[in-house]
C-alpha positions in Angstrom: 22.3 4.9 -11.9 19.2 7.1 -12.3 17.1 8.6 -15.0 18.7 11.8 -16.2 15.8 13.3 -18.0 14.8 15.6 -15.1 15.9 19.2 -15.0 15.5 21.2 -11.7 14.2 24.7 -12.3 13.9 25.8 -8.7 14.9 24.6 -5.2 13.9 26.6 -2.2 13.5 26.3 1.5 9.8 26.8 2.7 9.3 27.9 6.3 6.0 27.9 8.3 3.6 30.7 7.3 3.1 31.6 11.0 5.3 31.7 14.1 5.8 28.2 15.6 7.2 27.0 18.9 11.0 27.0 19.4 12.1 24.1 21.4 13.5 20.6 21.3 11.1 17.6 21.1 12.0 14.1 22.1 11.2 11.3 19.7 9.9 8.0 21.1 11.8 4.8 21.4 10.0 3.4 18.3 10.8 6.6 16.4 14.5 6.3 17.3 15.0 2.7 16.1 18.1 2.3 13.9 16.2 0.6 11.0 13.8 3.6 10.7 16.5 6.2 10.0 15.7 6.5 6.3 13.3 8.5 4.2 9.9 7.4 3.2 9.6 8.4 -0.5 6.2 8.6 -2.2 5.7 9.1 -5.9 2.2 10.4 -6.9 1.4 10.7 -10.7 -1.3 13.0 -12.0 -2.6 12.9 -15.6 -2.9 16.0 -17.7 -5.7 18.5 -17.0 -6.6 21.2 -19.6 -5.8 24.8 -18.7 -3.2 24.0 -16.0 -1.3 27.2 -15.0 2.1 25.9 -13.9 3.1 29.1 -12.2 -0.1 29.3 -10.3 0.0 25.6 -9.3 3.5 25.9 -8.1 2.7 29.0 -6.0 -0.4 27.3 -4.6 1.6 24.2 -3.5 4.4 26.3 -1.9 1.8 28.4 0.0 0.0 25.2 1.1 3.3 23.6 2.2 4.1 26.7 4.2 0.7 26.6 5.9 0.9 22.9 6.6 4.2 23.4 8.4 2.4 25.4 11.1 0.5 22.6 12.8 3.1 20.1 11.6 6.0 22.3 12.6 8.4 19.5 13.7 8.6 18.6 10.0 10.3 22.0 9.5 12.9 21.2 12.2 16.0 19.0 12.2 16.6 15.6 13.7 19.6 15.0 15.8 21.0 12.4 18.3 19.9 13.1 21.9 22.8 11.0 23.3 26.4 10.5 22.4 25.8 6.9 21.4 23.0 8.0 19.0 20.5 5.6 20.5 17.8 8.2 21.1 16.7 11.0 18.8 15.1 14.4 19.1 13.9 17.2 16.9 15.3 20.7 17.1 12.3 23.0 16.2 13.4 26.5 15.0 11.3 26.8 11.9 14.3 25.8 9.7 12.0 24.7 6.9 11.3 22.0 4.3 12.6 21.9 0.8 10.4 22.5 -2.3 11.7 21.7 -5.8 10.2 22.4 -9.2 11.5 20.4 -12.2 10.6 19.4 -15.7 11.0 16.0 -17.4 10.2 14.3 -20.7 9.1 11.1 -19.0 5.5 10.2 -20.1 3.1 9.9 -17.2 2.0 6.4 -18.4 5.5 5.1 -18.1 5.6 6.0 -14.4 2.6 3.8 -13.7 4.6 0.7 -14.7 7.5 -1.0 -12.8 10.7 0.8 -13.6 13.4 -1.0 -15.6 15.8 -0.8 -12.7 15.4 0.2 -9.0 16.7 3.8 -9.2 15.3 4.7 -12.6 13.1 7.5 -11.1 15.6 8.7 -8.5 15.8 12.2 -9.9 12.0 12.7 -9.4 13.1 13.4 -5.8 16.4 14.9 -6.6 17.2 16.0 -3.0 18.1 12.6 -1.6 18.8 12.4 2.2 21.6 9.9 2.9 21.8 10.6 6.6 18.9 12.1 8.6 21.2 13.1 11.5 23.4 15.4 9.5 21.1 18.4 9.5 19.0 17.5 6.5 15.4 18.7 6.3 13.0 15.9 7.3 10.5 16.9 4.5 11.1 17.4 0.8 8.5 18.0 -1.9 9.3 17.9 -5.6 6.8 18.9 -8.3 7.9 17.6 -11.7 6.1 18.7 -14.8 5.7 15.9 -17.4 4.7 16.1 -21.1 1.1 17.0 -22.1 0.3 18.8 -18.8 0.8 15.8 -16.5 2.8 16.0 -13.3 4.6 13.9 -10.7 4.8 14.9 -7.1 7.4 13.1 -5.0 7.6 13.6 -1.3 10.2 12.4 1.2 9.5 12.1 4.9 12.0 11.3 7.6 10.7 8.0 9.0 12.0 9.0 12.4 9.3 11.7 12.7 6.3 9.9 11.1 5.1 6.6 9.9 3.0 5.8 6.8 -0.3 6.7 8.5 1.1 10.0 9.8 2.7 10.9 6.5 -0.5 10.2 4.6 -2.5 12.3 7.0 0.0 15.1 6.4 -0.3 14.8 2.6 -4.1 14.9 2.8 -3.9 18.0 5.0 -1.5 19.5 2.5 -3.9 18.7 -0.3 -6.9 20.3 1.5 -4.9 23.5 2.1 -3.7 23.5 -1.5 -7.3 23.3 -2.9 -8.8 25.5 -0.2 -11.1 22.8 1.0 -10.0 23.5 4.6 -8.0 26.1 6.4 -5.3 25.5 9.0 -7.7 25.6 12.0 -10.1 23.2 10.2 -7.7 20.3 9.6 -8.9 16.8 10.6 -7.5 15.0 12.4 -5.4 17.7 14.1 -1.8 16.6 14.4 -0.8 15.3 17.8 2.8 14.9 19.0 2.6 13.1 22.4 5.5 10.8 21.8 5.7 10.3 25.6 2.7 7.9 25.2 5.2 5.3 23.9 7.8 5.8 26.6 9.0 2.6 28.3 7.0 1.7 31.4 8.8 1.5 34.8 8.5 -2.1 35.8 9.6 -3.5 39.2 8.5 -7.1 38.9 10.9 -8.2 36.2 14.1 -7.2 34.4 13.9 -5.4 31.1 13.7 -7.8 28.2 16.6 -7.6 25.6 15.7 -6.9 22.0 16.6 -10.5 21.2 13.5 -11.6 23.0 11.6 -10.7 19.8 12.3 -13.0 16.8 12.8 -10.3 14.3 16.0 -9.2 16.1 17.5 -12.7 16.5 20.2 -13.6 13.9 19.8 -16.7 11.8 22.4 -18.6 9.9 22.8 -17.6 6.3 23.1 -21.1 4.7 22.2 -19.8 1.2 24.4 -16.8 0.5 21.3 -14.7 0.9 22.9 -11.4 1.9 25.6 -11.7 -0.7 23.1 -12.4 -3.5 20.9 -9.3 -2.6 23.9 -7.0 -2.3 25.8 -8.2 -5.4 23.2 -9.1 -7.9 21.2 -6.4 -9.7 17.7 -6.1 -8.4 14.8 -5.9 -11.0 11.5 -4.3 -9.9 8.3 -6.2 -10.6 4.7 -5.0 -10.4 1.5 -7.0 -10.5 -2.2 -6.1 -9.8 -4.5 -8.5 -8.0 -8.2 -7.8 -8.5 -11.1 -9.0 -6.4 -11.6 -12.2 -8.4 -8.0 -13.4 -7.7 -8.1 -12.3 -4.1 -11.3 -14.3 -3.6 -9.6 -17.4 -5.2 -6.7 -17.0 -2.8 -9.0 -16.8 0.2 -10.9 -19.9 -0.9 -7.7 -21.9 -1.4 -6.3 -20.7 1.9 -9.4 -21.8 3.7 -9.6 -25.1 1.9 -6.0 -26.0 2.9 -6.5 -25.1 6.6 -7.9 -27.6 9.1 -11.4 -26.6 10.2 -10.3 -26.6 13.8 -7.6 -24.0 13.0 -9.8 -21.7 11.0 -11.9 -19.6 13.3 -12.7 -17.0 10.7 -12.0 -16.3 7.0 -8.6 -15.0 6.1 -8.2 -11.4 5.1 -7.0 -10.2 1.8 -3.8 -9.0 3.4 -3.1 -12.4 5.0 -3.7 -14.5 1.8 -2.0 -12.1 -0.6 1.0 -11.7 1.7 1.3 -15.5 2.1 1.0 -16.0 -1.7 3.7 -13.4 -2.4 6.0 -14.8 0.3 5.8 -18.4 -1.0 6.3 -17.3 -4.6 9.3 -15.1 -3.5 10.9 -18.0 -1.6 10.3 -20.5 -4.5 11.8 -18.1 -7.0 14.9 -17.6 -5.0 15.5 -21.4 -4.9 16.9 -21.3 -1.4 18.1 -24.4 0.5 15.4 -26.3 2.4 17.2 -25.6 5.6 17.2 -21.8 5.3 15.2 -20.0 7.9 12.9 -17.4 6.4 11.1 -14.5 8.0 8.3 -12.3 6.9 8.2 -8.9 8.6 5.2 -6.6 8.2 4.1 -3.4 9.8 1.3 -3.6 12.4 -0.6 -0.4 13.3 -0.7 -0.3 17.1 -2.8 2.9 17.6 -5.8 0.8 18.7 -3.7 -2.1 20.2 -2.3 -0.2 23.1 -4.1 1.0 26.3 -5.1 3.7 26.2 -5.3 4.0 22.4 -3.1 6.5 20.7 -5.1 9.6 19.9 -6.4 10.5 16.5 -3.8 12.6 14.7 -0.8 10.9 16.3 1.6 10.9 13.4 4.7 9.4 15.0 5.7 5.8 14.5 2.6 4.0 15.8 3.8 0.6 14.3 5.8 -2.4 15.2 6.9 -5.3 13.1 4.9 -8.5 13.0 7.2 -11.5 12.4 6.3 -14.8 10.8 9.1 -17.4 10.7 9.5 -20.8 9.2 11.9 -22.9 7.2 12.0 -22.8 3.4 10.9 -26.4 3.0 7.8 -25.9 5.3 6.8 -22.6 3.6 6.9 -24.1 0.1 5.4 -27.5 0.9 2.7 -26.8 3.5 0.4 -24.7 1.3 -1.2 -21.3 1.2 -3.5 -21.7 4.2 -0.6 -22.8 6.5 1.4 -19.7 5.5 -1.6 -17.4 5.9 -2.1 -18.9 9.4 1.5 -18.0 10.4 0.9 -14.4 9.4 -2.4 -14.3 11.2 -0.9 -15.6 14.4 2.0 -13.2 14.2 -0.4 -10.4 13.9 -2.8 -11.5 16.6 -0.2 -11.8 19.4 0.5 -8.0 19.1 -1.4 -6.4 22.0 -0.7 -3.8 24.6 1.7 -6.0 26.7 3.6 -7.1 23.6 3.9 -3.6 22.4 5.2 -2.4 25.7 7.8 -5.1 25.8 9.0 -4.1 22.3 9.2 -0.5 23.5 11.3 -1.6 26.5 13.5 -3.7 24.3 14.4 -1.0 21.7 14.6 1.9 24.2 18.2 3.1 24.2 19.2 0.2 22.0 20.7 0.0 18.5 19.1 -3.3 17.7 18.1 -3.9 14.1 16.0 -6.6 12.5 18.2 -9.3 11.0 18.3 -9.3 7.2 19.0 -12.9 6.5 16.1 -14.7 4.7 13.8 -11.7 5.3 11.0 -10.3 3.1 9.5 -7.0 4.4 5.9 -6.1 3.4 4.4 -2.7 3.8 0.8 -2.0 3.1 0.5 1.4 1.4 -2.8 0.5 -0.1 -4.7 1.4 3.2 -3.0 4.7 3.9 -5.3 7.0 1.9 -2.6 8.1 -0.5 -4.9 7.6 -3.5 -7.1 10.5 -2.2 -4.3 13.1 -2.3 -5.8 15.7 -4.6 -3.5 18.7 -4.9 -5.8 20.5 -7.4 -4.8 18.2 -10.2 -7.3 15.4 -9.5 -6.6 12.2 -7.7 -3.3 10.5 -8.5 -3.5 7.8 -11.2 -0.5 6.1 -9.6 0.9 5.8 -6.1 4.2 4.1 -5.6 7.8 4.5 -4.3 10.4 6.7 -5.9 12.8 3.8 -6.0 11.7 0.2 -6.0 13.7 -2.1 -3.8 13.5 -5.4 -1.9 10.8 -4.0 0.4 7.5 -5.4 -0.9 4.8 -2.7 -1.2 1.1 -3.2 -1.5 -0.2 -0.2 -3.4 -3.6 1.3 -4.2 -4.9 1.0 -7.7 -6.6 4.1 -9.3 -10.4 3.9 -9.2 -10.2 0.2 -8.2 -10.7 0.0 -4.5 -11.0 -3.8 -4.6 -7.6 -4.2 -6.2 -4.0 -4.2 -4.9 -0.8 -3.7 -6.8 2.2 -5.6 -5.5 5.7 -4.1 -6.2 9.0 -5.7 -5.1 12.5 -6.0 -6.6 14.2 -9.3 -6.8 17.7 -10.5 -7.9 17.6 -10.5 -11.7 18.1 -14.3 -11.9 14.9 -14.9 -9.9 12.5 -12.5 -11.6 11.1 -14.9 -14.3 10.4 -17.6 -11.8 8.8 -15.2 -9.4 6.5 -13.8 -12.2 5.5 -17.3 -13.2 4.7 -18.5 -9.7 2.9 -15.3 -8.8 0.5 -15.4 -11.8 0.2 -19.1 -12.4 -3.0 -20.7 -11.2 -1.0 -23.8 -10.4 1.0 -22.0 -7.7 -2.1 -20.8 -5.8 
């Protein structure tokens, strides 16, 4: 089910504005992971601006997209399997192009800033939906939808196989600079870097390659609560809450006060305490059995955690999953500081050697993180998406096209000290989750 009040006026393929290399590029072991074979879908909402010329704006964005596809030419290619078993991927670069769509809708811009009524309500704001990235679909889709009173929504879909959140945000800001004329192709910073070989598995002679199951996120756990059935059968309801500096400070103080002084080497970060709070509220709302094993998975940027560091402009998947694991009883009863400590330790153990072992484990593998008892958190609030000015000002809302069980931390317009938390839960758990999340007693 999706909102039907979107009418497509034009859908075209946009190719690079200049000749680009024709060849096949290998994707890294991290790029090729089975669980990354989906589309990252951003929704940017822009409020009305007087005197907006729709035809001129559309032409400007199409021209900028064509220019951006010169340095980022793999986004104009097509992803395919490099092996018969589909474990490794590559990009065929022949300037095939990206898709650009123009549409109109009667959805008010202010409505898009709120949580949707159901997960796929805004599906048609990115009407070209890629179900399988390996079936010749374009890895990049941009849809400009005109809203009432001169407002606009820009939805962008990226193949996660080619770029991660940081890389896609760098592309969007480059696209914006080209669209507004702030920079030309040769002036883009950082300049995009492919170099996927930097994350090739190392050749080791002193030990056998570690299987993927050496990393906890890949180990299956027993589903003692009907967790998978509940999330697949029960309708999911999106939620959205904003946490300002005052509340984040409260959470930090509480986390520190509930941690033994010998275990607290430094203050907790906003990410650690907010993630711990959301995780505990999520678990309590679901009312899972005390014996259910729970996992929190979160993206960790490894660009500066490997040796040598990945270069500026590396837009491939420079992330791996941090994994905090515990039982439901321990998570709920041991307090905020204990949960924040789990998250911190899961993050701190990710260094060069850990990353290399993950790369070895997933190379040529079809391993996928287990989904039982799992909450996945992704921090979009630090990507720079709130700066993407396409000539219509900065977006007043940044979020996903479809809200699902992934928990997203989103930027808040003109409030750099605030974070918006969006996640969808089974309908029967929503009221409890909202109560725990906002109640001072649950801190």
